C-alpha positions as CSV (number, residue, x, y, z in Angstrom):
1,X,69.4,-52.9,21.8
2,X,66.2,-50.9,21.6
3,X,64.4,-51.6,18.4
4,X,62.6,-48.9,16.6
5,X,59.0,-49.6,15.5
6,X,59.0,-51.2,12.0
7,X,55.8,-50.9,10.0
8,X,54.4,-54.4,10.3
9,X,54.0,-55.4,6.7
10,X,57.5,-54.1,5.8
11,X,59.1,-55.9,8.7
12,X,57.4,-59.2,7.8
13,X,58.2,-58.9,4.1
14,X,61.8,-58.1,4.9
15,X,62.1,-61.0,7.3
16,X,60.5,-63.9,5.5
17,X,57.6,-62.8,3.3
18,X,54.2,-62.9,5.0
19,X,50.6,-62.8,3.8
20,X,47.8,-61.0,5.6
21,X,45.9,-62.4,8.5
22,X,42.4,-62.5,9.9
23,X,41.5,-60.7,13.1
24,X,41.8,-62.9,16.2
25,X,40.2,-61.6,19.4
26,X,40.7,-63.0,22.8
27,X,38.0,-65.5,23.9
28,X,36.0,-65.0,27.1
29,X,36.8,-67.4,29.9
30,X,33.6,-68.9,31.0
31,X,33.0,-70.2,34.6
32,X,34.0,-73.8,35.0
33,X,31.2,-74.3,37.5
34,X,28.9,-72.2,39.5
35,X,28.4,-72.3,43.2
36,X,26.0,-70.4,45.3
37,X,28.1,-67.2,45.5
38,X,31.4,-68.0,43.9
39,X,32.3,-68.3,40.2
40,X,35.2,-70.7,39.5
41,X,37.8,-70.3,36.8
42,X,41.1,-72.0,35.8
43,X,44.1,-70.3,34.4
44,X,47.1,-72.4,33.1
45,X,50.4,-70.6,32.6
46,X,52.2,-72.6,29.9
47,X,54.4,-72.5,26.9
48,X,52.4,-72.2,23.7
49,X,52.5,-70.8,20.2
50,X,50.6,-67.9,18.8
51,X,50.0,-66.6,15.3
52,X,51.5,-63.2,16.0
53,X,52.9,-63.0,12.4
54,X,49.7,-64.2,10.6
55,X,47.5,-67.2,10.3
56,X,49.4,-68.6,7.3
57,X,52.8,-68.2,8.7
58,X,54.9,-70.1,11.3
59,X,53.6,-69.5,14.8
60,X,55.7,-67.7,17.4
61,X,56.8,-69.4,20.6
62,X,55.2,-67.6,23.6
63,X,54.1,-68.2,27.1
64,X,50.4,-68.0,27.5
65,X,47.3,-68.4,29.8
66,X,45.3,-71.4,28.5
67,X,47.3,-71.3,25.3
68,X,46.0,-67.9,24.3
69,X,47.6,-64.5,23.8
70,X,46.0,-62.5,25.3
71,X,44.8,-65.0,27.9
72,X,41.1,-65.7,28.1
73,X,39.0,-62.7,29.1
74,X,37.5,-63.2,32.6
75,X,34.2,-61.4,32.7
76,X,31.9,-61.2,35.7
77,X,29.3,-58.8,37.3
78,X,30.1,-56.2,39.9
79,X,29.8,-57.7,43.4
80,X,30.4,-61.3,42.3
81,X,33.0,-63.4,44.1
82,X,35.6,-65.3,42.0
83,X,37.8,-68.3,42.8
84,X,40.6,-68.7,40.2
85,X,42.9,-71.7,40.2
86,X,46.3,-70.7,38.6
87,X,48.3,-73.8,37.4
88,X,51.9,-73.3,36.7
89,X,53.0,-75.4,33.7
90,X,56.1,-73.3,33.2
91,X,59.7,-74.4,34.1
92,X,60.0,-71.5,36.6
93,X,58.2,-69.9,39.5
94,X,55.4,-67.4,38.9
95,X,52.4,-65.6,40.4
96,X,49.3,-63.9,39.1
97,X,48.5,-60.2,40.0
98,X,45.1,-58.8,39.5
99,X,46.0,-55.3,38.3
100,X,43.7,-52.6,39.5
101,X,41.3,-54.8,41.3
102,X,41.0,-53.9,45.0
103,X,41.7,-57.3,46.4
104,X,42.7,-58.4,49.9
105,X,46.5,-58.2,50.4
106,X,46.9,-62.0,50.5
107,X,45.3,-62.2,47.0
108,X,47.5,-59.6,45.3
109,X,49.9,-62.0,43.7
110,X,53.2,-60.5,44.7
111,X,56.0,-63.1,45.3
112,X,57.2,-63.4,48.9
113,X,55.4,-60.2,49.9
114,X,51.8,-61.6,49.7
115,X,52.3,-65.2,48.8
116,X,54.9,-67.9,48.1
117,X,55.6,-68.1,44.4
118,X,53.8,-70.9,42.5
119,X,56.4,-73.6,41.8
120,X,56.6,-75.4,38.5
121,X,53.9,-78.0,38.4
122,X,52.1,-76.5,41.4
123,X,48.8,-74.5,41.6
124,X,47.5,-71.6,43.7
125,X,44.0,-70.6,44.5
126,X,43.0,-66.9,44.4
127,X,39.6,-65.8,45.8
128,X,38.2,-62.4,46.1
129,X,35.1,-60.1,45.6
130,X,34.9,-57.9,42.5
131,X,34.1,-54.6,44.3
132,X,34.5,-52.2,41.4
133,X,33.0,-52.4,37.9
134,X,35.4,-51.6,35.1
135,X,38.3,-52.7,32.9
136,X,41.2,-54.5,34.6
137,X,43.7,-57.1,33.7
138,X,46.0,-59.8,35.1
139,X,49.6,-60.8,34.7
140,X,52.5,-62.3,36.6
141,X,54.5,-60.3,39.1
142,X,57.7,-62.4,39.1
143,X,60.3,-62.1,36.3
144,X,57.9,-59.6,34.8
145,X,60.0,-58.3,31.9
146,X,60.2,-61.8,30.5
147,X,56.9,-63.4,31.7
148,X,54.7,-60.5,30.6
149,X,57.0,-59.9,27.6
150,X,56.4,-63.4,26.4
151,X,52.6,-63.0,26.4
152,X,51.3,-63.8,29.9
153,X,48.5,-61.4,30.4
154,X,44.7,-61.2,29.9
155,X,41.7,-58.9,30.4
156,X,39.5,-58.9,33.5
157,X,36.2,-57.2,32.9
158,X,33.7,-56.4,35.7
159,X,30.4,-55.3,34.2
160,X,28.2,-52.7,35.8
161,X,24.8,-53.6,37.2
162,X,23.3,-51.2,34.7
163,X,25.9,-50.6,31.9
164,X,25.3,-47.8,29.4
165,X,23.6,-48.8,26.2
166,X,25.9,-49.6,23.4
167,X,25.8,-51.6,20.2
168,X,29.2,-53.2,20.7
169,X,31.5,-53.6,23.7
170,X,35.0,-54.3,22.5
171,X,38.1,-55.1,24.5
172,X,41.4,-54.1,22.9
173,X,44.6,-55.4,24.5
174,X,47.5,-53.5,23.0
175,X,51.1,-54.8,23.0
176,X,54.4,-54.7,21.1
177,X,56.9,-57.4,20.5
178,X,60.6,-57.6,19.6
179,X,60.7,-60.2,16.9
180,X,63.9,-61.3,15.2
181,X,64.4,-62.2,11.5
182,X,64.0,-65.8,12.5
183,X,60.4,-65.0,13.2
184,X,60.7,-65.7,17.0
185,X,60.8,-63.4,20.0
186,X,64.1,-61.9,20.9
187,X,65.3,-63.4,24.2
188,X,67.2,-60.3,25.4
189,X,64.6,-59.4,28.1
190,X,65.8,-56.9,30.7
191,X,69.1,-56.1,29.0
192,X,71.2,-53.3,30.4
193,X,70.3,-50.8,27.6
194,X,66.6,-51.3,28.0
195,X,66.8,-51.2,31.7
196,X,68.7,-47.9,31.9
197,X,66.7,-46.2,29.1
198,X,63.1,-46.4,28.1
199,X,62.5,-50.1,28.6
200,X,61.9,-52.8,25.9
201,X,60.3,-51.3,22.8
202,X,59.3,-53.9,20.2
203,X,59.3,-53.7,16.4
204,X,55.7,-55.0,15.8
205,X,52.5,-53.9,17.4
206,X,49.5,-56.2,18.0
207,X,45.8,-55.8,18.9
208,X,44.5,-58.8,20.8
209,X,47.6,-60.8,19.8
210,X,47.6,-60.1,16.1
211,X,48.0,-57.4,13.5
212,X,45.3,-54.8,13.9
213,X,42.5,-55.3,11.3
214,X,40.2,-52.5,10.0
215,X,37.5,-51.4,12.4
216,X,34.2,-51.8,10.6
217,X,31.5,-49.3,11.6
218,X,27.9,-48.7,10.6
219,X,26.8,-45.1,10.7
220,X,24.9,-44.3,13.9
221,X,26.2,-47.2,16.0
222,X,27.8,-46.7,19.4
223,X,30.9,-48.6,20.6
224,X,32.5,-48.9,24.0
225,X,36.1,-49.7,23.5
226,X,38.1,-50.9,26.5
227,X,41.8,-50.1,25.9
228,X,44.4,-52.0,27.9
229,X,48.1,-51.4,27.4
230,X,49.9,-54.7,28.2
231,X,53.3,-53.7,26.7
232,X,56.4,-53.8,28.8
233,X,57.3,-50.2,28.0
234,X,55.6,-48.8,24.9
235,X,53.3,-45.8,25.5
236,X,50.5,-45.5,23.0
237,X,48.7,-42.2,21.9
238,X,45.8,-43.1,19.7
239,X,44.2,-40.5,17.5
240,X,40.8,-41.4,16.0
241,X,40.9,-39.3,12.8
242,X,37.5,-38.0,11.7
243,X,35.8,-39.1,15.0
244,X,35.0,-37.6,18.4
245,X,35.7,-40.2,21.0
246,X,34.8,-39.6,24.7
247,X,36.7,-41.0,27.6
248,X,34.4,-42.4,30.2
249,X,36.8,-44.3,32.5
250,X,40.5,-44.4,33.5
251,X,41.9,-47.6,35.0
252,X,38.4,-49.0,35.6
253,X,37.2,-45.9,37.4
254,X,34.4,-43.7,36.0
255,X,35.3,-40.2,35.0
256,X,33.2,-37.3,33.7
257,X,32.9,-38.0,29.9
258,X,35.3,-35.8,28.0
259,X,37.3,-35.5,24.8
260,X,40.9,-36.7,25.1
261,X,43.5,-33.9,25.5
262,X,44.8,-33.0,22.1
263,X,42.6,-35.6,20.5
264,X,44.9,-38.4,21.6
265,X,44.0,-41.2,24.0
266,X,47.3,-41.8,25.9
267,X,47.9,-45.2,27.5
268,X,51.2,-45.9,29.4
269,X,52.0,-49.5,30.3
270,X,49.3,-51.0,32.6
271,X,46.8,-48.2,32.0
272,X,43.3,-48.7,30.8
273,X,41.0,-46.2,29.1
274,X,37.3,-46.8,28.3
275,X,36.2,-44.8,25.2
276,X,32.8,-44.2,23.8
277,X,32.8,-43.9,20.0
278,X,29.8,-42.8,18.0
279,X,30.0,-43.6,14.3
280,X,29.0,-40.2,12.9
281,X,31.6,-39.5,10.2
282,X,31.0,-39.4,6.5
283,X,30.4,-43.0,5.7
284,X,31.7,-42.6,2.1
285,X,35.2,-42.0,3.5
286,X,37.8,-44.2,5.2
287,X,39.7,-43.0,8.2
288,X,42.9,-43.9,10.1
289,X,43.5,-44.5,13.7
290,X,47.1,-43.5,14.3
291,X,49.6,-43.9,17.2
292,X,51.5,-40.7,17.5
293,X,53.2,-40.9,20.9
294,X,56.8,-41.3,19.6
295,X,57.4,-38.5,17.2
296,X,59.8,-40.4,15.0
297,X,57.7,-43.5,15.0
298,X,54.2,-42.3,14.2
299,X,52.3,-45.0,12.3
300,X,48.9,-46.1,11.2
301,X,47.5,-48.4,13.9
302,X,44.4,-49.5,11.9
303,X,41.9,-48.3,9.3
304,X,38.3,-47.3,10.2
305,X,35.9,-48.3,7.4
306,X,32.1,-47.8,7.1
307,X,29.5,-50.3,5.9
308,X,27.2,-48.9,3.3
309,X,24.1,-49.7,5.3
310,X,23.7,-47.4,8.3
311,X,22.5,-48.7,11.6
312,X,20.5,-45.6,12.5
313,X,20.3,-42.0,11.4
314,X,21.3,-40.3,14.6
315,X,23.5,-41.4,17.6
316,X,21.9,-43.0,20.6
317,X,20.6,-40.3,23.0
318,X,21.4,-42.4,26.1
319,X,23.8,-41.0,28.7
320,X,27.4,-42.4,28.6
321,X,28.2,-41.4,32.2
322,X,29.1,-44.4,34.4
323,X,27.9,-44.9,37.9
324,X,30.6,-44.3,40.5
325,X,32.4,-47.3,42.2
326,X,32.3,-47.6,46.0
327,X,35.5,-45.7,46.7
328,X,36.0,-43.8,49.9
329,X,36.3,-40.1,49.1
330,X,39.6,-38.6,50.5
331,X,39.3,-35.9,53.3
332,X,41.7,-33.3,51.9
333,X,41.3,-31.1,55.1
334,X,42.9,-33.9,57.1
335,X,45.3,-35.3,54.5
336,X,48.9,-36.1,55.5
337,X,51.5,-35.1,52.9
338,X,54.6,-37.0,51.8
339,X,57.0,-36.7,48.9
340,X,58.3,-39.6,46.9
341,X,61.1,-39.1,44.5
342,X,61.9,-41.3,41.5
343,X,65.5,-41.2,40.4
344,X,68.1,-42.7,38.1
345,X,68.5,-44.0,34.6
346,X,70.5,-42.8,31.6
347,X,70.9,-39.0,31.6
348,X,69.6,-38.9,35.1
349,X,71.0,-37.2,38.2
350,X,71.3,-40.2,40.4
351,X,74.9,-40.5,41.7
352,X,74.4,-43.2,44.4
353,X,71.7,-45.2,46.0
354,X,71.3,-47.8,48.7
355,X,71.0,-51.4,47.6
356,X,70.6,-54.2,50.1
357,X,71.7,-51.9,52.9
358,X,74.9,-50.8,51.1
359,X,75.4,-47.4,49.5
360,X,76.7,-47.9,45.9
361,X,77.6,-45.4,43.2
362,X,75.8,-45.5,39.9
363,X,78.4,-47.6,38.2
364,X,78.3,-50.2,40.9
365,X,74.5,-50.2,40.8
366,X,74.5,-50.9,37.0
367,X,76.9,-53.8,37.5
368,X,74.4,-55.2,40.0
369,X,71.6,-54.9,37.5
370,X,70.1,-51.7,38.9
371,X,69.8,-48.1,37.7
372,X,66.7,-46.7,39.4
373,X,65.8,-45.7,42.9
374,X,62.8,-44.6,45.0
375,X,63.8,-42.1,47.7
376,X,67.4,-43.1,47.3
377,X,66.8,-46.9,47.6
378,X,67.1,-49.3,44.7
379,X,64.8,-52.2,45.2
380,X,66.1,-55.8,45.0
381,X,63.2,-58.2,44.9
382,X,59.8,-57.6,46.3
383,X,60.4,-57.6,50.1
384,X,62.0,-54.6,51.7
385,X,61.3,-52.0,54.4
386,X,58.3,-49.8,53.6
387,X,59.0,-46.3,52.5
388,X,55.8,-45.2,54.2
389,X,53.6,-46.7,56.9
390,X,50.1,-45.3,56.7
391,X,47.4,-45.5,59.3
392,X,44.3,-47.4,58.0
393,X,41.4,-45.1,57.3
394,X,43.4,-41.9,57.0
395,X,43.8,-39.7,53.9
396,X,47.2,-39.2,52.3
397,X,48.5,-36.8,49.7
398,X,51.6,-38.1,47.9
399,X,53.7,-35.8,45.8
400,X,55.4,-37.9,43.2
401,X,58.5,-36.3,41.7
402,X,60.0,-37.7,38.5
403,X,63.6,-36.6,38.7
404,X,64.6,-38.6,35.6
405,X,64.9,-38.1,31.9
406,X,62.2,-40.7,31.1
407,X,58.4,-41.1,31.6
408,X,57.2,-43.4,34.4
409,X,53.7,-44.9,34.8
410,X,53.6,-45.3,38.6
411,X,51.2,-48.0,39.9
412,X,49.9,-48.5,43.5
413,X,48.6,-51.9,44.4
414,X,45.4,-52.4,46.4
415,X,44.1,-48.9,46.0
416,X,42.8,-46.3,43.6
417,X,43.7,-42.6,44.0
418,X,42.7,-39.3,42.7
419,X,45.2,-37.4,40.6
420,X,44.7,-33.9,42.0
421,X,47.8,-31.9,40.8
422,X,50.4,-31.8,38.1
423,X,53.4,-29.6,38.6
424,X,51.5,-27.9,41.5
425,X,48.5,-27.0,39.3
426,X,45.2,-28.6,40.2
427,X,43.8,-31.0,37.6
428,X,40.4,-30.3,36.1
429,X,38.9,-33.8,36.5
430,X,40.6,-35.1,39.7
431,X,40.4,-38.5,38.0
432,X,40.6,-41.8,39.8
433,X,43.4,-44.0,38.6
434,X,45.7,-46.7,39.9
435,X,48.6,-46.0,37.4
436,X,49.6,-42.4,36.8
437,X,51.9,-41.4,34.0
438,X,54.5,-38.8,35.1
439,X,56.6,-37.1,32.4
440,X,60.3,-36.4,32.8
441,X,61.0,-33.7,35.4
442,X,57.2,-33.6,36.2
443,X,55.5,-34.0,39.5
444,X,52.0,-35.3,40.2
445,X,50.0,-35.3,43.4
446,X,47.8,-38.3,44.2
447,X,45.3,-38.5,47.1
448,X,43.6,-41.6,48.6
449,X,42.3,-43.2,51.7
450,X,44.5,-45.9,53.0
451,X,41.7,-48.4,53.6
452,X,43.2,-51.7,52.4
453,X,45.6,-53.1,55.0
454,X,48.8,-54.8,54.1
455,X,52.1,-54.3,52.4
456,X,51.5,-53.0,48.9
457,X,53.9,-52.7,45.9
458,X,54.4,-49.1,44.5
459,X,56.4,-49.1,41.3
460,X,57.0,-48.0,37.8
461,X,55.1,-50.2,35.3
462,X,57.8,-50.0,32.7
463,X,58.8,-53.5,33.6
464,X,62.5,-53.0,33.0
465,X,62.5,-50.0,35.3
466,X,60.6,-52.0,38.0
467,X,63.2,-54.8,37.7
468,X,66.0,-52.3,37.7
469,X,65.1,-50.9,41.1
470,X,62.1,-48.5,40.7
471,X,59.9,-50.4,43.2
472,X,59.0,-49.8,46.8
473,X,56.5,-51.0,49.5
474,X,53.8,-48.9,51.2
475,X,52.4,-50.4,54.4
476,X,48.8,-49.8,55.5
477,X,48.4,-50.8,59.2
């Protein structure tokens, strides 16, 4: 059953009576040791508990990296090489995927496609260069609806060589959770209703693993807020009332600074948005940051409050434009065009699809745990014939058609792409992304250079949709 969002205090009082809690941010993961050109880290995937419901209340059973939800923040400088040892202390296989980082194919963390799963009690070493500065994250890519849904994720921040001047650099990992009246996570991951509809929507929302606390500002200060949506399916649309935020990056890639469309910063699952916020509002007032994506579930995400003592009279004059990352610019004149169609789900128009080489009608697909297809094929597992084979170094334009009744954040591994059109109309910013949100019945055109060889996952990042068949492979050879 899809749970509607319950205002946090009301839910907790109804369930078992809960007091307030202090803000708990994720802690940076420091290098375990330093070698000449490699920074070493260790990540343990393990059962743990987390104070999702408040510091004074019973902890919630979760799965976590190093016992933390979110997992420890990995923070390095652009160009540094990392070696990360993942230790599996779970009772099932797993992997770690470095979302948005342009890593070699063998380091991508996709089970059976790029590596053998990490068995219980085993470890796996990932090693790669951090080519791009920006905001990224990490999470398992095996049993994703449950493993991510139980708390296995963390931020991966790559700092610019010359970052813009700010007073504070904040990482905000957003998530929602489906909590029962017993005070524990519901274990109905990837149930049929969620899979065929909008995915798992929780009934409490957290910021860095806890109830959002007020954002305390001093007039004149500048904040860089790195937003990461780690939810299985929830889409956020944050409205900073009384303030004028500027978006400076999507999915780790710089963009021309601009105001969010309609005043809302929209993040679908897996997306990241970097926002610059100058504290210039009337400091005698308080303000509310609201999430307004779901019309019937608009709610106050957190309060914005000002300290009486200003930091400075005027905002910083420094530029907020980020330096470009070393991405190869597509050659549109020589681009090869392909169409990829996403189909299925409740109220969709999919009548049949191919699953494991057999053509099944929709009822048979649902009985097999599938309801979605890419170009008429419902994926089962991570290894299957590629829907496209691209020549390395060439430019490709992909028209992505959402022929369903639900939004889909579509993610391409190993590459970033420019979003150049929506419904045939050219976009203003031609923004670089690795996850593009496509509305129901909408189309989007993405353009990129296929410069990272290997077999790459291409899928919806609503994890129940991914698990339900909306996943494919694109080969770069």
